[in-house]
LODRENRO-853552 format. One record per atom (N, C-alpha, C, CB): atom name; x, y, z; chain; residue number from 1. Coordinates in steps of 0.2 Angstrom, whole numbers. Last residue first. Glycine has a CB too. Layout:
REM LODRENRO-853552
CA,X,Y,Z,A,NUM
...
END
This chain:
REM LODRENRO-853552
N,-266,-802,79,A,64
CA,-262,-800,73,A,64
C,-264,-793,71,A,64
CB,-262,-804,67,A,64
N,-275,-807,88,A,63
CA,-269,-803,90,A,63
C,-265,-800,85,A,63
CB,-265,-808,94,A,63
N,-285,-813,80,A,62
CA,-287,-807,83,A,62
C,-281,-803,86,A,62
CB,-291,-808,89,A,62
N,-278,-825,77,A,61
CA,-279,-820,71,A,61
C,-281,-813,74,A,61
CB,-285,-823,67,A,61
N,-278,-831,89,A,60
CA,-271,-829,86,A,60
C,-272,-824,81,A,60
CB,-268,-835,84,A,60
N,-291,-833,91,A,59
CA,-288,-829,96,A,59
C,-281,-826,93,A,59
CB,-287,-832,102,A,59
N,-294,-842,81,A,58
CA,-297,-836,81,A,58
C,-294,-831,85,A,58
CB,-305,-837,83,A,58
N,-286,-853,85,A,57
CA,-284,-849,78,A,57
C,-288,-842,78,A,57
CB,-287,-853,72,A,57
N,-292,-856,96,A,56
CA,-286,-854,97,A,56
C,-284,-850,90,A,56
CB,-281,-860,98,A,56
N,-305,-860,91,A,55
CA,-305,-855,96,A,55
C,-297,-852,96,A,55
CB,-307,-857,103,A,55
N,-301,-871,84,A,54
CA,-304,-866,80,A,54
C,-304,-860,85,A,54
CB,-312,-868,79,A,54
N,-296,-880,93,A,53
CA,-291,-877,88,A,53
C,-294,-871,85,A,53
CB,-288,-882,83,A,53
N,-307,-877,107,A,52
CA,-302,-881,103,A,52
C,-298,-877,98,A,52
CB,-307,-886,99,A,52
N,-316,-879,122,A,51
CA,-312,-875,118,A,51
C,-307,-879,114,A,51
CB,-308,-870,122,A,51
N,-324,-886,132,A,50
CA,-327,-884,125,A,50
C,-323,-878,121,A,50
CB,-334,-881,126,A,50
N,-315,-899,139,A,49
CA,-316,-892,139,A,49
C,-319,-890,132,A,49
CB,-310,-887,140,A,49
N,-314,-913,149,A,48
CA,-315,-910,143,A,48
C,-317,-903,143,A,48
CB,-321,-914,139,A,48
N,-305,-925,158,A,47
CA,-308,-919,158,A,47
C,-309,-916,150,A,47
CB,-303,-913,161,A,47
N,-302,-939,168,A,46
CA,-304,-937,161,A,46
C,-307,-930,161,A,46
CB,-308,-942,157,A,46
N,-301,-942,181,A,45
CA,-295,-940,178,A,45
C,-296,-938,170,A,45
CB,-290,-945,178,A,45
N,-313,-946,186,A,44
CA,-310,-940,189,A,44
C,-304,-938,185,A,44
CB,-308,-942,196,A,44
N,-318,-957,179,A,43
CA,-323,-952,180,A,43
C,-319,-946,183,A,43
CB,-327,-954,186,A,43
N,-307,-966,177,A,42
CA,-310,-962,171,A,42
C,-314,-956,173,A,42
CB,-313,-967,167,A,42
N,-293,-969,185,A,41
CA,-300,-967,187,A,41
C,-304,-963,182,A,41
CB,-300,-963,194,A,41
N,-282,-968,172,A,40
CA,-283,-967,179,A,40
C,-290,-965,181,A,40
CB,-278,-963,182,A,40
N,-281,-980,160,A,39
CA,-283,-973,161,A,39
C,-285,-973,169,A,39
CB,-289,-971,157,A,39
N,-267,-990,158,A,38
CA,-273,-989,161,A,38
C,-275,-982,162,A,38
CB,-273,-993,168,A,38
N,-254,-992,154,A,37
CA,-259,-994,149,A,37
C,-266,-993,153,A,37
CB,-258,-1000,147,A,37
N,-247,-985,165,A,36
CA,-246,-993,163,A,36
C,-252,-995,159,A,36
CB,-245,-997,170,A,36
N,-258,-972,166,A,35
CA,-252,-975,169,A,35
C,-252,-983,168,A,35
CB,-253,-974,177,A,35
N,-264,-957,160,A,34
CA,-263,-964,158,A,34
C,-257,-966,163,A,34
CB,-262,-966,151,A,34
N,-276,-944,159,A,33
CA,-270,-947,163,A,33
C,-270,-954,162,A,33
CB,-270,-945,170,A,33
N,-282,-933,147,A,32
CA,-283,-940,150,A,32
C,-276,-942,153,A,32
CB,-285,-945,145,A,32
N,-291,-920,141,A,31
CA,-285,-922,145,A,31
C,-286,-928,148,A,31
CB,-283,-916,150,A,31
N,-297,-912,127,A,30
CA,-298,-917,132,A,30
C,-291,-918,135,A,30
CB,-302,-923,130,A,30
N,-306,-899,118,A,29
CA,-300,-901,121,A,29
C,-301,-906,127,A,29
CB,-295,-895,123,A,29
N,-316,-896,104,A,28
CA,-315,-899,111,A,28
C,-308,-901,112,A,28
CB,-320,-905,111,A,28
N,-316,-892,91,A,27
CA,-320,-888,95,A,27
C,-320,-891,103,A,27
CB,-327,-889,93,A,27
N,-306,-899,84,A,26
CA,-308,-892,82,A,26
C,-312,-888,87,A,26
CB,-311,-893,75,A,26
N,-296,-906,97,A,25
CA,-299,-906,91,A,25
C,-301,-899,89,A,25
CB,-306,-911,92,A,25
N,-282,-910,106,A,24
CA,-286,-904,104,A,24
C,-289,-906,97,A,24
CB,-281,-898,103,A,24
N,-277,-919,120,A,23
CA,-280,-920,113,A,23
C,-284,-914,111,A,23
CB,-284,-927,112,A,23
N,-265,-923,131,A,22
CA,-269,-918,129,A,22
C,-271,-919,122,A,22
CB,-266,-911,131,A,22
N,-261,-935,143,A,21
CA,-262,-934,136,A,21
C,-267,-928,134,A,21
CB,-264,-940,132,A,21
N,-249,-938,154,A,20
CA,-256,-935,154,A,20
C,-256,-933,146,A,20
CB,-256,-929,159,A,20
N,-242,-954,157,A,19
CA,-242,-948,154,A,19
C,-249,-945,155,A,19
CB,-240,-948,147,A,19
N,-232,-969,157,A,18
CA,-237,-965,160,A,18
C,-236,-958,157,A,18
CB,-236,-965,168,A,18
N,-222,-975,149,A,17
CA,-227,-979,152,A,17
C,-233,-975,156,A,17
CB,-224,-984,157,A,17
N,-217,-970,132,A,16
CA,-218,-969,140,A,16
C,-223,-974,142,A,16
CB,-220,-962,141,A,16
N,-215,-970,119,A,15
CA,-211,-974,123,A,15
C,-211,-973,130,A,15
CB,-204,-972,121,A,15
N,-225,-965,111,A,14
CA,-219,-960,113,A,14
C,-214,-964,117,A,14
CB,-222,-954,116,A,14
N,-234,-975,110,A,13
CA,-231,-973,104,A,13
C,-225,-968,105,A,13
CB,-236,-970,100,A,13
N,-239,-975,123,A,12
CA,-234,-981,121,A,12
C,-231,-979,115,A,12
CB,-238,-987,120,A,12
N,-247,-964,122,A,11
CA,-242,-964,127,A,11
C,-237,-970,125,A,11
CB,-245,-967,134,A,11
N,-255,-967,111,A,10
CA,-251,-961,111,A,10
C,-245,-961,116,A,10
CB,-255,-954,111,A,10
N,-263,-977,116,A,9
CA,-259,-978,111,A,9
C,-254,-973,110,A,9
CB,-263,-979,104,A,9
N,-270,-970,127,A,8
CA,-265,-976,128,A,8
C,-260,-977,123,A,8
CB,-269,-982,130,A,8
N,-277,-961,119,A,7
CA,-272,-959,124,A,7
C,-267,-964,126,A,7
CB,-276,-956,130,A,7
N,-286,-969,111,A,6
CA,-281,-965,108,A,6
C,-275,-963,113,A,6
CB,-284,-959,105,A,6
N,-288,-986,118,A,5
CA,-289,-979,118,A,5
C,-284,-975,115,A,5
CB,-291,-976,125,A,5
N,-289,-1001,109,A,4
CA,-285,-996,113,A,4
C,-288,-989,113,A,4
CB,-278,-996,111,A,4
N,-294,-1017,108,A,3
CA,-296,-1010,107,A,3
C,-292,-1006,112,A,3
CB,-304,-1010,109,A,3
N,-292,-1032,99,A,2
CA,-290,-1028,104,A,2
C,-292,-1021,103,A,2
CB,-282,-1028,104,A,2
N,-298,-1048,96,A,1
CA,-299,-1041,94,A,1
C,-296,-1037,100,A,1
CB,-306,-1039,93,A,1
END
């Protein structure tokens, strides 16, 4: 059995060996840095913000 993180799979899916992957869900945005299929120091490189696509959509609708 092989388990991959979404960020590692996204990095290799795009043909890169290292990247900072930004994942936006409906209510949370997370940023993870990946280098050679390893998440860099998980405690310090993984960030989550309580803003997501719902917040972005509400802001865009407010600007119209």
